[in-house]
NULUM-928955 format. One line per field, with one value per residue (C-alpha): residue number from 1; residue in one letter; z, x, y. Coordinates in nm, 4 decimals. Each point is the difference from the previous one (the first is absolute). Layout:
// NULUM-928955
pos	NUM/...
code	A/...
up	Z/...
east	X/...
north	Y/...
***
This chain:
// NULUM-928955
pos	1/2/3/4/5/6/7/8/9/10/11/12/13/14/15/16/17/18/19/20/21/22/23/24/25/26/27/28/29/30/31/32/33/34/35/36/37/38/39/40/41/42/43/44/45/46/47/48/49/50/51/52/53/54/55/56/57/58/59/60/61/62/63/64/65/66/67/68/69/70/71/72/73/74/75/76/77/78/79/80/81/82/83/84/85/86/87/88/89/90/91/92/93/94/95/96/97/98/99/100/101/102/103/104/105/106/107/108/109/110/111/112/113/114/115/116/117/118/119/120/121/122/123/124/125/126/127/128/129/130/131/132/133/134/135/136/137/138/139/140/141/142/143/144/145/146/147/148/149/150/151/152/153/154/155/156/157/158/159/160/161/162/163/164/165/166/167/168/169/170/171/172/173/174/175/176/177/178/179/180/181/182/183/184/185/186/187/188/189/190/191/192/193/194/195/196/197/198/199/200/201/202/203/204/205/206/207/208/209/210/211/212/213/214/215/216/217/218/219/220/221/222/223/224/225/226/227/228/229/230/231/232/233/234/235/236/237/238/239/240/241/242/243/244/245/246/247/248/249/250/251/252/253/254/255/256/257/258/259/260/261/262/263/264/265/266/267/268/269/270/271/272/273/274/275/276/277/278/279/280/281/282/283/284/285/286/287/288/289/290/291/292/293/294/295/296/297/298/299/300/301/302/303/304/305/306/307/308/309/310/311/312/313/314/315/316/317/318/319/320/321/322/323/324/325/326/327/328/329/330/331/332/333/334/335/336/337/338/339/340/341/342/343/344/345/346/347/348/349/350/351/352/353/354/355/356/357/358/359/360/361/362/363/364/365/366/367/368/369/370/371/372/373/374/375/376/377/378/379/380/381/382/383/384/385/386/387/388/389/390/391/392/393/394/395/396/397/398/399/400/401/402/403/404/405/406/407/408/409/410/411/412/413/414/415/416/417/418/419/420/421/422/423/424/425/426/427/428/429/430/431/432/433/434/435/436/437/438/439/440/441/442/443/444/445/446/447/448/449/450/451/452/453/454/455/456/457/458/459/460/461/462/463/464/465/466/467/468/469/470/471/472/473/474/475/476/477/478/479/480/481/482/483/484
code	M/G/R/V/G/K/G/A/T/L/A/I/E/V/R/P/A/G/K/E/P/V/F/L/A/L/A/R/A/I/V/A/E/I/E/R/G/R/L/N/P/G/D/P/L/P/G/T/R/A/L/S/K/S/L/S/L/N/R/N/T/V/D/A/A/Y/Q/E/L/V/M/Q/G/W/L/A/A/E/P/S/R/G/T/F/V/A/G/D/L/P/E/S/G/R/A/P/V/R/A/M/P/A/A/E/A/E/V/V/C/D/A/R/P/M/L/S/L/S/D/G/A/P/D/P/R/L/A/P/V/A/A/L/G/R/A/F/R/R/A/L/A/A/P/S/F/L/A/G/G/G/Y/G/D/P/R/G/S/P/A/L/R/E/A/L/S/L/Y/L/R/E/E/R/G/L/T/V/Q/A/G/D/I/L/I/T/R/G/S/Q/M/A/L/F/L/A/A/A/A/V/A/E/P/G/S/A/I/A/V/E/T/P/G/Y/P/L/A/W/A/A/F/R/A/A/G/A/R/V/V/G/V/P/V/D/E/G/G/I/V/P/D/A/L/E/R/L/A/E/R/E/P/R/L/K/A/V/Y/V/T/P/H/H/Q/Y/P/T/T/V/T/L/G/A/A/R/R/L/R/L/M/G/I/A/R/R/F/R/L/T/V/I/E/D/D/Y/D/H/E/Y/R/F/E/G/R/P/V/L/P/L/A/A/R/A/E/P/D/V/P/A/I/H/L/G/S/L/S/K/L/I/A/P/G/I/R/I/G/Y/A/V/A/P/A/A/L/L/R/R/M/A/D/R/R/E/A/I/D/R/Q/G/D/V/P/L/E/Q/A/L/A/G/I/I/A/D/G/T/L/A/R/H/A/R/K/A/R/R/I/Y/H/A/R/R/D/S/L/A/A/L/L/T/E/R/L/G/G/S/A/A/F/T/L/P/A/G/G/L/A/I/W/L/R/L/R/Q/N/A/E/T/P/A/A/E/S/W/A/A/N/A/A/R/L/G/L/S/V/L/P/G/V/R/F/A/L/D/V/A/R/P/P/E/A/F/R/L/G/F/A/G/L/D/E/A/E/L/A/R/A/V/E/L/F/V/K/A/A/H/R/A
up	-3.2654/-0.0694/0.1575/0.3409/0.1779/0.2720/0.2971/-0.1616/0.0094/-0.2614/0.0504/-0.1324/0.0972/0.1114/-0.0275/0.0402/-0.2144/0.2109/0.1938/-0.2055/0.2091/0.0704/-0.1561/-0.3296/0.0130/0.0480/-0.2877/-0.2221/0.0938/-0.0901/-0.3372/-0.0661/0.0670/-0.2445/-0.2670/0.0233/-0.0257/0.3522/0.0492/-0.2954/-0.0890/0.2228/0.2628/0.3578/0.2496/0.3626/0.2508/0.1704/0.3342/-0.1435/-0.2065/0.2832/0.2268/-0.2528/-0.0875/0.3584/-0.1037/0.1510/-0.1468/-0.0811/-0.2109/-0.2091/-0.0312/-0.1204/-0.2605/-0.1303/-0.0218/-0.1853/-0.2575/-0.0387/-0.0775/-0.2553/-0.1647/0.0867/0.2439/0.0293/0.3299/-0.0019/0.3026/0.2098/-0.2278/0.0388/-0.2040/-0.3413/-0.2704/-0.2485/-0.2673/-0.2836/0.0273/-0.2889/0.0697/0.0866/-0.2590/0.2469/0.0391/0.3376/0.2617/0.1151/0.1423/-0.2622/0.0071/0.0586/-0.3503/-0.1559/0.2314/-0.1249/-0.3603/0.0764/0.1675/-0.2950/-0.2271/0.1487/-0.1397/0.1101/0.1056/0.1014/-0.0027/0.2261/0.0970/0.2949/0.2312/0.2596/-0.0028/0.2413/0.0104/0.2109/0.2541/0.3647/-0.0037/0.2931/0.2320/-0.1229/0.0476/0.3582/0.0709/-0.1547/0.2167/0.3092/-0.0990/-0.0420/0.3406/0.1819/0.2801/-0.1542/-0.3205/0.1701/0.2445/-0.2481/-0.0326/-0.2077/-0.2933/0.0225/-0.0749/-0.3660/0.0013/0.0417/0.2631/0.2698/0.0126/-0.3735/0.0057/0.2868/-0.1745/-0.3255/0.1737/0.1250/-0.3374/-0.1936/0.2364/-0.0496/-0.3704/-0.1500/0.2391/0.0716/0.3466/0.0575/0.2866/-0.0142/-0.0016/-0.3280/-0.1895/-0.1700/-0.1026/-0.3226/-0.2119/-0.2393/-0.1291/-0.2499/0.2831/0.1370/-0.3372/-0.0076/0.3597/-0.0581/-0.3002/0.1842/0.2882/-0.2062/-0.3075/-0.0594/-0.2914/-0.3080/0.1534/-0.1595/0.0981/-0.1992/-0.0907/-0.1726/-0.3595/-0.0839/0.3387/0.2089/-0.1530/0.3147/0.1910/-0.2660/0.0331/0.3789/-0.0316/-0.2534/0.2216/0.2771/-0.2263/-0.1122/-0.3494/-0.0999/-0.1812/-0.1366/0.0634/-0.2261/0.1223/-0.1556/0.0765/0.3352/0.1139/0.0231/-0.1697/0.2596/-0.2576/-0.1586/0.3409/0.0722/-0.3296/0.0721/0.3482/-0.1442/-0.2450/0.2106/0.3001/0.1252/0.0244/0.3484/0.0015/-0.1905/-0.0053/-0.0386/0.0194/0.0706/0.1295/-0.3117/-0.2454/-0.1270/-0.2695/-0.1035/0.3297/0.0148/0.3434/0.0395/0.0742/0.2889/-0.2080/-0.1471/0.3428/0.1417/-0.2990/0.0263/0.3678/-0.0717/-0.2650/0.2390/0.2675/-0.2395/-0.1403/0.3209/-0.1469/0.1976/-0.1036/-0.0303/0.0050/-0.1054/0.1353/-0.1196/-0.0052/0.2189/0.1450/-0.3363/-0.0520/-0.1250/-0.0491/0.1257/0.3213/0.1528/-0.1290/0.2591/-0.0929/-0.0684/0.3132/0.2110/-0.0825/-0.0513/0.1839/0.1996/-0.2643/-0.2718/0.0772/-0.1056/-0.0073/-0.0087/-0.1333/0.0246/-0.0483/0.1667/-0.3115/-0.1889/0.2883/0.0606/-0.2748/-0.2081/0.1890/0.3275/-0.0386/0.2570/-0.0759/0.2170/-0.0037/0.2096/0.0031/0.2121/0.2636/-0.1803/-0.3265/0.1779/0.1859/-0.3267/-0.1556/0.3018/-0.0107/-0.3648/0.0592/0.2784/-0.2398/-0.2499/0.2181/0.3760/0.0829/-0.1637/0.0257/0.3708/0.0245/-0.3058/0.1329/0.3375/-0.1703/-0.2062/0.3134/0.1486/-0.2874/-0.0112/0.3732/0.0069/-0.2957/-0.2480/-0.2489/0.0086/-0.0573/-0.2888/-0.1528/0.0096/-0.1576/-0.2688/-0.0797/-0.0610/-0.2253/-0.1943/-0.0526/-0.1673/-0.2088/-0.1134/-0.1175/-0.1726/-0.1937/-0.0870/-0.1431/-0.2028/-0.1444/-0.0909/-0.1693/-0.1910/-0.0637/0.0153/-0.3575/0.0284/0.3585/0.2806/0.3734/0.2944/0.2686/0.2953/0.3354/0.1643/-0.0418/-0.1561/-0.3733/-0.2996/-0.2346/-0.3468/-0.2675/-0.3639/-0.2616/-0.2763/-0.3371/-0.2842/0.1613/0.3494/0.0458/0.1950/0.3660/-0.0167/-0.2878/0.1647/0.3240/-0.1910/-0.1665/0.3352/0.1467/-0.2827/0.0915/0.3672/0.1391/0.1642/-0.0331/0.0564/-0.2863/0.0535/-0.1004/0.3304/0.1861/-0.2315/0.0999/-0.3665/-0.1795/-0.3364/0.0754/0.2070/0.0812/-0.2126/0.2955/0.2359/0.3768/0.0650/0.3550/0.0964/0.3650/-0.0533/-0.2155/0.0830/-0.2343/-0.2063/-0.0381/-0.0977/-0.2716/-0.1365/0.0156/-0.1958/-0.2563/-0.0544/-0.0019/-0.2748/-0.1984/0.0270/-0.1455/-0.2992/-0.0635/0.0191
east	0.9990/0.1236/-0.1142/-0.1376/0.0531/-0.1992/0.1651/0.0249/-0.2421/-0.1707/-0.0006/-0.3329/-0.2555/-0.3442/-0.2586/-0.3648/-0.2362/-0.2927/-0.1462/0.1861/0.1170/0.3721/0.0506/-0.1464/0.2243/0.2995/-0.1136/-0.0379/0.3517/0.1510/-0.1789/0.1424/0.3508/-0.0584/-0.1334/0.2960/0.2521/0.1343/-0.1404/0.0295/-0.1597/0.1439/0.1403/-0.0547/-0.1792/0.0986/-0.1596/-0.3106/0.1782/0.2920/-0.2204/-0.2457/0.2878/0.1660/-0.3306/-0.1327/-0.3115/-0.1825/0.1226/-0.3619/-0.0251/0.3004/-0.1324/-0.3382/0.1703/0.2011/-0.3095/-0.1890/0.2792/0.0269/-0.3729/0.0428/0.2935/0.2676/0.1777/0.0557/0.0340/0.2257/-0.0189/0.3182/0.1615/-0.1881/-0.1889/0.1193/-0.1026/-0.1948/0.2297/-0.2508/-0.0241/0.1500/0.3258/-0.0353/0.1099/0.2561/0.3396/0.0032/0.2402/0.1873/0.3247/0.2524/0.0614/0.3594/0.0358/-0.1099/0.2298/0.2919/-0.0931/-0.0052/0.3398/0.1394/-0.0969/0.2873/0.3529/0.1656/0.3168/0.0802/0.3331/-0.1531/0.1372/0.1794/-0.2522/0.1273/-0.0953/-0.2920/0.1010/0.3004/-0.1987/0.0170/-0.3701/0.0047/0.1726/-0.2185/-0.3129/0.0948/0.0773/-0.3318/-0.1951/0.1787/-0.0905/-0.3676/-0.0059/0.1863/-0.1950/0.0822/-0.1838/-0.2943/-0.0541/0.0495/-0.3193/0.1286/0.2222/0.3759/0.2702/-0.0130/0.3806/-0.0221/0.0579/0.2434/0.1526/0.0744/0.1362/0.2292/0.1154/0.0593/0.1977/0.2467/0.0029/0.0671/0.2789/0.1718/-0.0703/-0.0043/0.1908/-0.3004/0.0065/-0.3757/-0.2386/-0.3466/-0.1505/0.1781/-0.1815/-0.3391/-0.1362/-0.2036/-0.1911/0.2862/0.2506/-0.2564/-0.1966/0.3257/0.0754/-0.3401/0.0275/0.3510/-0.1142/-0.3090/0.2192/0.2528/-0.1914/-0.2741/-0.2463/0.1953/0.3427/0.2492/0.1971/0.3088/0.0165/0.2479/-0.0715/-0.0076/-0.1547/-0.2816/-0.3418/-0.1992/0.1961/-0.0939/-0.3638/0.0134/0.1523/-0.2599/-0.2774/0.1377/-0.0348/0.3612/0.1398/0.2660/0.3101/0.2610/0.3748/0.2034/0.1846/0.3224/0.2377/0.0823/-0.3569/-0.1827/0.1926/0.0621/0.0710/-0.3398/-0.1671/0.1768/-0.1134/-0.3561/0.0083/0.1281/-0.2890/-0.2768/-0.0777/-0.2767/0.2224/-0.0513/0.1691/0.2103/-0.0842/0.2907/0.0763/0.3751/0.0789/-0.1250/-0.1407/-0.3391/-0.0003/0.3688/0.1346/0.3064/0.1237/0.0470/0.3651/0.1391/0.0812/-0.3492/-0.1548/0.1879/-0.0929/-0.3662/-0.0178/0.1777/-0.2590/-0.2806/0.1493/0.0478/-0.3536/-0.1701/-0.1213/-0.1248/0.1733/-0.2420/0.2192/-0.1621/0.2246/-0.2296/0.2443/0.2925/0.0442/0.1016/0.3625/0.2098/0.3434/0.2103/-0.0170/-0.3290/-0.1300/-0.1909/-0.3193/0.0058/-0.2076/0.2777/0.2258/-0.2584/0.0674/-0.2789/-0.0328/-0.0863/-0.3354/0.0090/-0.2847/0.1276/-0.2468/0.0258/-0.2101/-0.0373/-0.1841/0.3299/0.1566/-0.2765/-0.2654/-0.2072/-0.3146/0.1433/-0.1095/0.2194/0.2207/0.1502/0.1327/0.2687/-0.0201/0.0635/-0.2652/-0.1947/-0.0198/-0.0878/-0.2816/-0.1464/0.0267/-0.1699/-0.2827/-0.0671/0.0237/-0.2592/-0.2366/0.0012/0.0865/-0.0336/0.2405/0.1848/-0.0382/0.0786/0.0268/0.2277/0.2146/0.0267/0.0921/0.2709/0.1360/0.0274/0.1965/0.2322/0.0643/0.0693/0.2391/-0.2241/-0.0017/0.3786/0.0465/-0.2472/0.1850/0.3303/-0.1588/-0.1805/0.3141/0.1942/-0.2718/-0.0586/0.3744/0.0072/-0.3064/0.1575/0.3078/-0.2137/-0.1998/0.3126/0.1678/-0.3083/-0.0342/0.3680/-0.0142/-0.3246/-0.0178/0.3550/-0.0128/-0.3237/-0.0029/0.2325/-0.0204/0.2120/-0.0088/-0.1749/0.1775/-0.3358/-0.3740/-0.2443/0.0168/0.2297/-0.0316/0.0480/0.0873/-0.0646/0.2690/-0.1782/0.0536/-0.2102/-0.0434/-0.0984/-0.3744/-0.1378/-0.0531/-0.3773/-0.0531/0.2360/-0.2027/-0.3277/0.1333/0.1217/-0.3487/-0.1459/0.2448/-0.0951/0.2749/-0.0544/0.2868/0.0150/0.1414/0.1622/-0.3082/-0.1589/0.2580/0.0120/-0.1395/0.0166/-0.1564/0.0948/0.3637/-0.0001/0.3231/0.0457/0.0520/-0.1646/-0.0080/0.0224/-0.0729/0.1715/-0.0995/-0.3406/0.1201/0.2272/0.2804/-0.2159/-0.2696/0.2583/0.1332/-0.3506/-0.0692/0.3154/-0.0882/-0.3379/0.1634/0.2413/-0.2800/-0.2001/0.2927/0.0175/-0.3721/0.0253
north	1.5323/-0.3480/-0.3216/0.0837/-0.3297/-0.1655/0.1691/0.3423/0.2916/0.2128/0.3758/0.1289/0.2631/-0.1190/0.2789/-0.1054/0.2086/0.1219/-0.2923/-0.2582/-0.2993/0.0015/-0.3451/0.1270/0.3080/-0.2294/-0.2195/0.3054/0.1181/-0.3393/0.0011/0.3481/-0.1314/-0.2870/0.2343/0.2384/-0.2816/0.0049/-0.3507/-0.2362/-0.3362/-0.2701/0.2372/-0.1220/0.2209/0.0353/-0.2321/0.1357/0.0279/0.2018/0.2302/0.0642/0.0961/0.2330/0.1734/0.0054/-0.1900/-0.2954/-0.3268/-0.0967/0.3174/-0.1019/-0.3549/0.1336/0.2195/-0.2938/-0.2212/0.2725/0.0316/-0.3781/-0.0083/0.2799/-0.1793/0.2543/-0.2307/-0.3735/-0.1864/-0.3067/-0.2344/-0.0095/0.2585/0.3271/0.2561/0.1150/0.2424/-0.2090/-0.1398/0.0374/0.3790/0.1997/0.1754/0.3671/0.2539/0.1303/-0.1588/-0.1728/0.1271/-0.3057/-0.1146/-0.1029/-0.3762/-0.1007/-0.1432/0.3309/0.1946/-0.2077/0.0784/0.3726/-0.0237/-0.1923/0.2904/0.1996/-0.0368/-0.3224/0.1789/0.3557/0.1771/0.2632/0.3396/-0.1594/-0.1617/-0.2482/-0.3665/-0.0638/-0.3669/0.0989/0.2008/-0.1165/-0.0826/-0.2424/0.2455/0.2863/-0.2112/-0.0810/0.3644/0.1059/-0.2456/0.1305/0.3549/-0.0898/-0.1714/0.2755/0.1746/0.3372/-0.1006/-0.1696/0.2846/0.2815/0.2013/0.2895/0.0776/-0.0100/0.2534/0.1154/-0.0158/-0.3773/-0.2635/0.1233/-0.3485/-0.0017/0.3544/-0.0926/-0.3178/0.1887/0.2717/-0.2626/-0.1764/0.3217/0.1010/-0.3346/-0.0602/0.3508/0.2213/0.2227/0.1564/-0.0126/-0.0535/-0.1560/0.3493/0.0798/-0.2784/-0.0191/-0.3411/-0.0063/-0.2500/-0.0606/0.2515/0.1303/0.1614/0.1395/0.1612/0.1690/0.1215/0.1334/0.2017/0.1242/0.1160/0.1979/0.1166/0.2520/-0.0008/0.0990/-0.0448/-0.2365/-0.3097/-0.1005/-0.3692/-0.2278/-0.0963/-0.2801/-0.0579/-0.1412/0.0782/-0.0834/0.2628/0.2533/-0.1050/0.0441/0.3465/0.1089/-0.1344/0.2207/0.3046/0.0376/0.0353/-0.2515/0.1266/-0.2394/0.0026/-0.2291/-0.3063/-0.1231/-0.2871/0.1661/0.0662/0.3318/0.2850/0.2760/0.2721/-0.0608/0.0200/0.3279/0.1506/-0.1108/0.1555/0.3299/0.0295/-0.1562/0.2237/-0.2322/-0.3053/-0.1428/-0.3396/-0.2505/-0.3697/-0.2425/-0.3723/0.0263/-0.3474/-0.1832/0.2512/-0.1066/-0.1341/0.0046/-0.1523/0.2308/0.1128/0.3750/0.0714/0.2039/0.3102/0.0198/-0.0572/0.2967/0.2128/-0.1009/0.0927/0.3292/0.0899/-0.0935/0.2275/0.2909/-0.0130/-0.1161/-0.3254/-0.2966/-0.3215/-0.2935/-0.3096/-0.3284/-0.2764/-0.2769/-0.2950/0.1018/-0.3496/-0.1469/0.0919/-0.2898/0.1553/0.2874/0.1967/0.1147/0.3327/0.2015/0.1850/0.3725/0.0483/-0.1516/0.2959/0.2735/0.3264/0.1685/0.2725/-0.2562/-0.1655/-0.3647/-0.2519/-0.3569/-0.2584/-0.3771/-0.3097/-0.3371/-0.1183/-0.0229/-0.1865/-0.2566/-0.0145/0.2460/-0.1006/0.1322/0.3609/0.1716/0.2974/0.2686/0.3536/0.1659/0.3787/0.3115/0.0609/0.2740/-0.1939/-0.3235/0.1732/0.1317/-0.3445/-0.1623/0.2565/-0.0764/-0.3732/0.0245/0.1776/-0.2868/-0.3020/0.0484/-0.2775/-0.2836/-0.3741/-0.0310/-0.3829/-0.0151/0.2833/-0.1732/-0.3276/0.1688/0.1641/-0.3476/-0.1528/0.3008/-0.0170/-0.3748/0.0147/-0.1859/0.2882/0.0401/-0.3743/0.0135/0.2957/-0.1903/-0.3078/0.2026/0.1996/-0.3219/-0.1446/0.3210/0.0401/-0.3422/0.0864/0.3258/-0.1866/-0.2629/0.2585/0.1961/-0.3111/-0.0885/0.3501/0.0145/-0.3395/0.0500/0.3753/0.1275/0.1238/0.1961/0.1305/0.1046/0.0589/0.1009/-0.2669/0.1676/-0.0149/-0.0553/0.0289/-0.2410/0.0804/0.0476/0.2986/-0.1491/0.2597/-0.0867/0.0509/0.1868/-0.1615/-0.1310/-0.3401/0.1191/0.0542/0.2932/-0.0804/0.0508/-0.2411/-0.2462/0.0166/-0.0447/-0.3146/-0.1309/0.0439/-0.2078/-0.2756/0.0129/0.2244/0.3389/0.2492/0.3763/0.2105/0.3383/0.1967/-0.1061/0.2124/0.3022/0.3381/0.0980/-0.2971/0.1498/-0.0836/-0.3173/-0.1829/-0.3098/-0.2270/-0.2479/-0.0281/-0.3725/-0.1077/-0.3250/-0.0445/-0.1586/-0.2909/-0.2909/-0.1066/-0.2364/0.2643/0.2614/-0.2307/-0.0487/0.3740/0.0852/-0.2667/0.1669/0.3443/-0.1010/-0.1633/0.3239/0.1955/-0.2305/0.0363/0.3771
***
């Protein structure tokens, strides 16, 4: 339980046996807590006033119990300091439950890799924390929050849905209203709800491979089978999807990441987009579009989501995330879908999570409406563009002979393909050596549906590290290759 502290309380049960005095029952309960290791030698006990109030006992009763235990040697009273568990008692056989001291917490944190070339997480150090903090405080003080006696709409805060509808119309070309949007706790919840809305037990969802393993996990959790469709240098292969649809009568949906394919970062071209939507129409498939990092396009003209051009006869669920735009700890995602699908998703969301984080959703609505989020996106895009170029230059200089990549037009990661020769280690052994040196990297096997034939590649996220950190990370990465 940790050190109780003078002003704290101690939650214990006091049950007098027969006609036993209450103070003796309390004393017996405290001894039991000492014997089971909840209270340890030297731990302070609450003051008599605080404990009497928390246990609804007379203060004299608590004082009598303490005096009894001091006489028995279980407790020690120190003038002007308080009452403590006697320091000369043996330690209990149980490990005490205690708060971790700050020094130990730092040691635990240091056990993690020093640097991480993640899968493409943004840098929390760039987040507009001051503006978000002010907006959050306003949300907590708002009359609507203070007066609210019931649960909110399972579709999410009306203010955030309204703000997002304007944002998505301006930034992504989606003609949506607030009623077309469902707010979720991160895009992972949105993936699960999308699958639950379109699939039935035993039905199948087509996914890209290599692809996003957490999407596959969400679909399986919703009761769907996951069937892979290969990805090449142009993205998902439409001919392979068509062949799968012809032989798989229970195929219900196709999941794609067309803006920046995960993990290879390629943008799906116009011809393949048209072909994909044509196949979906022919086989009555729902298109689940994960547009997880749309804001990060550094070069070329804007590419609109599939959902922006979807015809009414091709159901499309468009998923996005504010976590990628602000910080991973901001667990807010959203889905845009036709009314019937959105209703099914909202019903399932209400069954597992009646509403979202209302103050956070209100705060995010505020920073979208006042332009803070758009300004942050512009700033982050400029910084991440420079970091992409920095990592690309380092990889070319240090690993040009053993690996290759196509410079991504956007996104937050580079897909580094290994040149297979006698001197190039396998990606898995390379990653293991990097971890020993203090660098976390994700090899291709992490994105493979068929782990027997993983791509010999790495997804190297550059957004979370500044230029100096990227240089250090590449140094460790190269060193790991030599050790392998």
